[in-house]
N, C-alpha and C positions, 0 to 999 in steps of 0.2 A: 790783128785784125781778121774777123771772119770776111770770106769769103762771099760772093754774089750767093754761089750755088749754096750757100748754107741757110739762106732766106726761102727756099724754094719749098714750098708745101707746108710752110710755116706760118704762124700770125704775126703779123707786124702792126707797128703802132697804128691806130687808127686815129688818133688825136695828134695834131700837129699846130706848132704856133704859126700862124699865117703870114707872120714875118719871116720864117725860116722854114718854107715846105720842103720836103725832101724830094730830090730831083734826081739822087741815083744812088747806088748800094753803097757808096762810100762816105756819104754824108753822115755828119754827128751833129745833130741839131743839140740845141740845149732841150732837156726835158719838158715837155708840155703835159699837162691835164691836171686830175684833183688829186692823184692817188699822191701820199705822204714821200719825199724823198728819204730812205733811211740813214741813222746816224752813221753808219759805217762806209756809206757810198761816196765818192770821192769830192762830187761837187760841195759837199755838206762836211765831208770831214776834215777839210783843209782850214776849218775853222775851230776845230776842237782844241787846239793849243797842244803843248809839249807834254809828254807822258815820261819822260826819261828818269833815271836813277835821283837825279837831284828832286824831281820833284816827288818819287817815293819816299826820300827819307824826309823831306821838308815840310809836304803840301799836301801827301795824302791824307784822307780820302778827298779834300777838298779839290776845287776846280784849279786845272794849272792858272797861272798869273797871266800867260797869254793867250786865253780862250778867248774869243771872239763871241760876243752875242748872237752872230747871225748863225751859229752852231744849232740854234733852238728854234730856226725857222726850219720847218719841214715841208713848207709847200714850195712849190715849183719857182723858180725865181719872178716870171711874168705874174703871178699871183701874189708874191709878196706886200706889204706896205712899205712905204719907203719911211713911216715914223710909227712909233704907237699910237695903235689906235684907240680912242678913247669912247666911242659908240655914239652913233648920229651921223657918221660918215655917209655920204650916197654910195651906192654899190650899183655897178650896171653889168648885167651879163649877156653877153653878146654872142650869138651862135648856138645858143644851147636850147631854142624851142623855134617850132616852126613859125609860131606867131609873131615871132620878133625878140627884141631887148625884154629883160626882167629887172626892173628897177625895185630899189627899196633903199632902205636906212639902214645901217649896221647896228646891231641891237647896244643898248646900254645897259651896263650890269654893274650894280654897286653892291658889291660883298662886305658883310662885317662878319669878322671873325670872332667864335665865341668858344670858350673853352669852359668844360665843368671837370670838378673835382669831389671825389668822396670822400678826402679828409686834408688835413693840412699838409702844406708844401713840402716836399721833401728835398735835402739838398746833398 
């Protein structure tokens, strides 16, 4: 664990979860903010599943059987929706603008896949 002196003259987080404010140099709060959590970082990596020899010989390059869908969530935990969004859900952003909360409805997107072919299908 880094010592307190490792933070001297260095930038520290300036976005905190208001329910987990940093009180001392040894605090390790859950990440907060809008930046994505990388796939290789611990809080997200634990959901990636098992990539062992059995996976390599039987399932690769497909996802492992024990992959947890939460692996695909890159947002900080406090910004993740508990269920899949369909659009139209109310969104309220607090503490980001001096004029107060920003409110809107999540976008509704309807995608229609389409493919083009230049000749007969190949088997």
